[in-house]
C-alpha positions in Angstrom: -12.2 -6.9 34.0 -9.8 -7.5 30.8 -6.6 -7.6 31.4 -4.3 -6.8 28.4 -0.5 -6.0 27.7 1.3 -4.3 25.5 4.8 -5.4 24.4 6.3 -2.2 23.1 8.3 0.9 23.6 6.9 4.1 26.1 5.3 5.6 23.0 3.6 3.6 20.5 1.7 1.8 24.3 0.6 5.3 25.0 -0.9 5.7 21.2 -2.5 2.3 20.9 -4.4 2.4 24.5 -5.1 6.2 23.2 -7.0 5.2 20.4 -8.8 1.9 21.7 -10.3 4.0 25.1 -11.7 6.9 22.6 -12.7 4.0 19.9 -13.6 0.9 22.5 -16.7 1.5 23.8 -16.2 -0.4 26.8 -15.0 0.3 31.2 -13.6 -3.0 31.6 -10.2 -3.3 29.4 -7.4 -2.5 31.8 -3.9 -2.2 29.6 -0.2 -3.1 31.1 2.6 -2.1 29.6 5.0 -4.7 29.2 8.9 -3.7 28.4 12.7 -5.5 29.0 12.9 -2.9 31.8 9.5 -4.0 34.1 8.3 -8.0 32.5 9.8 -10.0 35.4 6.9 -7.7 37.3 4.7 -9.4 34.8 5.3 -13.4 35.4 1.7 -13.8 37.8 -0.3 -11.5 36.1 -2.9 -13.4 34.1 -3.4 -11.0 30.7 -6.5 -12.3 28.4 -5.0 -10.4 25.2 -0.7 -10.4 24.6 -0.2 -7.6 21.9 3.4 -7.6 20.7 4.2 -4.6 19.0 8.2 -3.6 18.9 10.7 -6.7 20.1 13.1 -5.5 22.2 16.6 -7.5 23.0 16.0 -9.3 26.2 17.6 -12.2 27.8 16.9 -16.1 28.0 14.8 -15.3 31.2 12.2 -12.4 30.0 11.5 -14.1 27.1 10.5 -16.9 29.3 8.1 -14.9 31.0 7.1 -14.1 27.8 6.5 -16.9 26.6 4.2 -17.2 30.0 2.5 -14.4 29.2 1.5 -15.4 25.9 0.9 -19.7 26.7 -1.2 -18.2 29.3 -3.2 -16.1 27.4 -6.7 -16.4 25.1 -4.7 -14.0 22.8 -1.7 -13.1 21.3 -1.8 -10.2 18.9 1.5 -10.1 16.9 3.6 -7.8 14.6 4.4 -10.0 11.8 6.5 -7.5 10.7 8.4 -7.9 13.6 8.0 -11.1 15.2 8.8 -13.0 12.9 12.1 -14.9 13.6 11.1 -15.6 16.6 8.6 -18.5 18.2 6.1 -17.3 21.3 4.3 -20.5 22.6 1.0 -20.5 23.2 -1.2 -23.6 23.4 -4.2 -25.4 22.0 -7.2 -22.3 23.5 -4.7 -19.7 22.0 -5.6 -17.1 19.2 -2.8 -16.0 17.4 -3.2 -12.8 15.4 -0.6 -11.6 13.0 -1.0 -8.0 12.2 2.2 -6.2 9.6 2.5 -5.1 6.3 3.9 -8.6 4.5 1.3 -10.8 2.4 1.1 -13.7 5.0 -0.3 -11.4 7.9 -4.4 -12.3 9.0 -4.5 -8.2 8.9 -2.7 -6.3 6.6 -3.1 -3.1 4.2 -4.2 -3.7 0.5 -3.9 -0.3 -0.4 -3.0 3.1 1.7 -3.8 7.3 0.8 -2.8 10.1 2.4 -5.6 10.6 4.9 -7.6 6.8 4.7 -6.1 3.3 4.1 -8.3 0.2 3.2 -7.4 -2.8 6.3 -7.5 -6.3 4.7 -9.2 -9.5 7.1 -7.3 -12.0 5.4 -8.8 -14.6 7.6 -11.9 -15.3 9.8 -10.6 -14.0 12.8 -13.7 -15.1 16.4 -13.2 -12.3 18.9 -13.9 -12.5 23.1 -17.4 -12.8 22.3 -16.8 -16.6 19.6 -18.7 -14.0 16.8 -16.5 -15.3 13.5 -15.4 -11.6 12.2 -14.9 -12.2 8.1 -12.2 -12.0 5.9 -12.8 -8.5 4.0 -11.8 -4.8 3.9 -12.5 -2.3 6.2 -12.4 1.6 5.4 -10.4 3.2 7.8 -9.4 6.7 8.0 -5.6 7.4 9.7 -6.2 11.3 10.4 -8.5 10.0 13.4 -5.8 7.7 14.9 -2.4 10.0 15.0 -0.7 6.6 14.8 3.6 7.0 14.5 4.1 3.8 12.3 1.0 2.1 10.2 1.8 -0.7 11.7 0.1 0.7 14.9 -3.4 1.2 13.2 -3.0 -2.7 12.7 -2.5 -3.4 16.1 -5.0 -0.8 17.2 -7.7 -1.9 14.4 -7.1 -6.3 15.9 -7.8 -5.2 19.3 -10.8 -3.3 17.9 -11.6 -6.5 16.5 -11.4 -8.5 19.5 -13.2 -6.5 22.6 -15.8 -4.3 20.1 -19.4 -5.1 21.5 
C-alpha cells in the first residue's frame, strides 16, 4: 500500500483524490488528508509521498511534525508558489518535486487556454519505479479535471507522473 499524505484544505484534498483515483489505474494508493487540525495524529504515519498544496498557519509543534513527515518520505511534492519561503526538511533519498506557475518549478504551465493547458516538465524526475520522466511538454484537457485552481492540475499531474505504471 502506498500512503500519500496531502496537506491542503478539504476541498483541494477531495478534488485531487477524486481525479487521481480516476486517472491512475491503481488500487494500492491510500490518500490521507493532513491539516492543521489533524496533523498531530499523523506523526507516526510513514508516508511514501507528502503533497504540500495549501499553506495554513501552523504552530512550531505542527511545523516540526510536518518536517518529520517530509523527512521520512520518498517524494515531496510542493506547491512552490505557496511554500516558496518555507524550508522543509528532507533526507538524501527524498525526491523533491516542485510545481507552480513560477518559472523555477519542476512542473509548470507553458500555456493555457479555456479548455486545455500545456504542462511543462522542466527537469528530469524519477518515478516510483525508478524510471526517468524526461523534460518535455504534455497537453492536458482541463475540463476533464474540473479544478478549483490551476495549481491543483499541476499537483494531480505530478502525482500521476510518479504513480502511473
